[in-house]
N, C-alpha and C positions, 0 to 999 in steps of 0.2 A: 504493500500500500504506500510506503514511503517513497517509492520510485516515482509516483505521480506527483505533479504539482498540486499545491494545496486546494485550488478551486475544483479539481477533479476528484479529490479523495472521497467526499461524502457521496457523490454519485456512484463512484466505483464500489464503495462499501455497500450501498443499497442494492445495486445490481448483483454483486457477488453473493450477498445473503439470500436474495431471491433465487438465484441459480443453484446455489448449494443446497437449498431446501428441496429442490426438485431436479436432481442431477439427470434424470431421464429426459428432461426438456432443455437442459443447458447446452448452449452452443458457444464454445470458446472462440475468442477472436483476439488478435494482437492490436493493442492500442488503447487509447482512452475513449470514454464514451463520446460519441459523435464522429469517430473516425470512419473512413470509408469501409473498413472491415466490419464495423458495427452496423452500418447501413446494409451491407451485403448480407450479414447474418439475419437481420430483420426481414429483408426481402425474400431470401431463400427459405427461411423457416419462420413464418409469421406467428406460429404458435409456440416458438421456442423462447428460451430465457437467455439473452446474451450475457456471456461471462467475460468481462474484460481481463486481459492478461498483458503484462508489460512488454514481453517480447514473444517471438515465434516459438521458442523452445518452451516457454511457460504454457502457451496455448496447447501445444502437443502433449505436454506432460499432464495437463488437466484431463485430457481424454484418456491417456494411458492409465492414470490413477483412478479413473471412474468419477471424477468430479464433474465431468461433462460427457454428454452422449457423443458429441462430435465437435470438430473444430472446422472453421472456415478460414482458408489461408489464400492470400493472393499469390498467383504463380507467374503471371505475365501481364504486361501492359502494351496496348497497341502503339503507344508513342515511345516508350522507354525500354521495351524488351522485358526480359525475365527479371523476376525479383531476386536480388542477391541472396545467395546461400540456400535458396529453397530446394535446389537439386540435391544438396547434401542432407538437409533436414528431413525430406520426405522418406528416403529409403532407411535412414537411421532411426526414424521414429517407430518403425514396426507397425504403423497404422496403414489402413487401406483407403484408397480414394473411392468414395461411394457416390459422389455427385460433383457437379460443376455449376457455377453461376456467373453470369456476365453482368457487370455493373458499369453503367455510364458514369464517368467521373466528372464532377463539377467542383473545381477548385475556386475558393473565394479568398479574398484578402481581407483580413480583419485585424483590428488593433484597438488600443485604448485611446488613441489620439486621432488625428486627421491624416488624410492622404499627403498633404504638404509636409508633414513632419517626418515621413518615413525615410529610413536609410537602409533597413535590413528586413529580411523576411525569413522566418524560421519554419521548417517543416521537415517531413521525412525526405530522404534523398530521392526517392522515386518521384514524389510530388515536385520537388525542386527541379528535377530533370525534365519533367513534363511541362514546366513553365519557364525554363531557363531563358528562352528568347524574350518572353514578355518581361521578365524581371530585368534583363539586361537593357531592354529598350526604355525602361522606366527608371534606370539608375538605382536599382534596389539590389543590395548584396545578399546572396543566399547564405543561410546558416542551417546546417544539418541538425536534425533532432530525431528522437526515436520514432515518433509517429505524428500524423497531421493534427488530430484533435488534441493530443498531448502538448503539441506546440502552442495551440490556442490557449490551453489552460496555463501553460508557462508564461505566455505573454500577458495574460490577465494577472498572474501572480507578480510579475516584474513591474507592471505599471509604467513601463518606459514607452512613451508615445512614438519613439523613433524605430521601434521594433514591432513588426507585424507577424502574423501567422498565415500560412497557406493551409486551409482546411476546408472540409465540407461546410456549406453555409449554415447548417444547424448548429455547428460548434460555436458560432458567434452568439447565438441565443443562449446556449447552455452555459457559457462562461462570461456573459455580459460584455461582449466586445462590439465595437462599431464595425458594421459591414461596409467596407470601403470599395470593393470591386468584386464582381462575380464573373464566372466563366473566363478565367484568365489562362487557361491551357493554351499551349502553342498550336494545337490542332482541334478541329471541330469534332472529330471522331475519337475521343479519348475514352477508351474502354479497358477495363481490367477484368481478367478472367480469374475467378477463385475456384479452388477445389475444396470439397468437403471430405474430411478424414474421420474414420471411425475405427474402433478396436478390431472389428472383424469384417472381412469382405462380405458383401451381400450379393447372393446369386441374382443375376439379371431376371427381372420379371416383367413381362409385357412384350410389346412389339418393337421397342427401341425407337429410333436408331441408337446404336450403342457405340461407346468409345472405350478403348482399353489403353491404359498408360503403362509403360514398362521401361526398364533400364537394362543395359547390356554392355559388355566389353568384348570387342572382337579379338580374334587371335592376332598375334603379331606376325602376320605374313603378308606379302604383297597382295593388294586388291581385296583384302578380307572384307572391308566395309562394302565395297561394290558388290561382291558376291552375296553378302548377307542381305543386302537390300533387294537383290534379284528375286527372291521368293515373293516379295510383296508385289512386284511388277507382274511376274508371270501368273500369279493367282488373282490379279485384279483387286488387290486390297489397298485401300487408300491410306497412306501415311500422311497425316496433316501437320505433323511437327517432328523435327529431328534436331536435337541440340547436343553438342559435345561439351564436356567439362572434364576437368582433371582434379583428382583427389590427392590430398596430402602433399601438395606442392610438387608432384612428380610430372615430368614432361614425357615420361615413357609410356604410361598406361592411360589411354583416353577412354572414358566411359560416355555412353550416349543415353539421352532421355528421348523417348518418342511417344506420340499419341497416334493410335491406329484406329480406323473405323472398323468396328466389328467386335466380336466376343468369342471367348473359347467355346468350342462346340460347333461353330460355323466351319464347314469343311475347308473353305478357302483360307480362312484365318488360321486354322490349325496347321495347314500345309505351309503357310508363310512363316509361322513361328517355328515350325520344325526345321526349316531351312536356315532360319536365323540362328537357331541353336547349334546347327552343324558348324557354322563359321564363327561362333562366339565362344569365349571362355566360359561365360555364364549369362543367363537371361533371368530377370526377375520381374514378375508382374506386380504392378503397384495397385491395380484395381480396374474393374469394369463397371461402367455406370452409364446412365442414360444421357444422351447429348442434350444440353440446354439449348444449343443452336445446331441445327443440322449442317454438316459439312458436305459440300458437293463438288 
């Protein structure tokens, strides 16, 4: 609780107490009340009880320990790419991806003072990156903070009119700040994709369409990745995302995260995964879930 700025603490305490009283309804999210992850949790699970957590690891731990039924975590943004460290946190958590949610992001500038007094803006690095051209054009220096709404609470606590926060518009109301500008993103189509994580995988039920997320490491031989991807092409399986990342500071072993349209049990999907496994050191499924938006 002490990690949050003073204006956020009573709100965090009330939300935490409500969620812990009914853990089967609790949805853990990273950030202070009013953050984009809070908005996503309420949209994706309108009957849930949002449980604020200071960082991503705390949110995942809340699910692992049974304090929350699931967590909702941002994984990528349309303007700024993937969320830092999420590719390491997901497999290490031991949780399964059971759903996804797309949230349209609206950043607002808020402060205790006026627009003319501003010199700096505080927010999560992702938000700052999504608004970097706007901030530069207005002569406002970015300051990184743990999350968007937490920055709003911190600005309210500081009471410095020269420092603003970039946060969802509702944070201004929550923390008593002046709303100075809305929709300050560098692009009109600012969208963040969130994934929902739970303790156990849930068998796909219904007609779909389905998405499966997985990670793998190819063998250290020439054209291994090319050959591994061949199974998806020959079986007509659509891979919508493929990203590489390196673990433990090593430049030798590259791992890959990918999203694939389909689910285990589909013949074409199973054949593609079998071929992927033949050319990989290991393959690990992270979860199969209904698509929130159909890929085509």
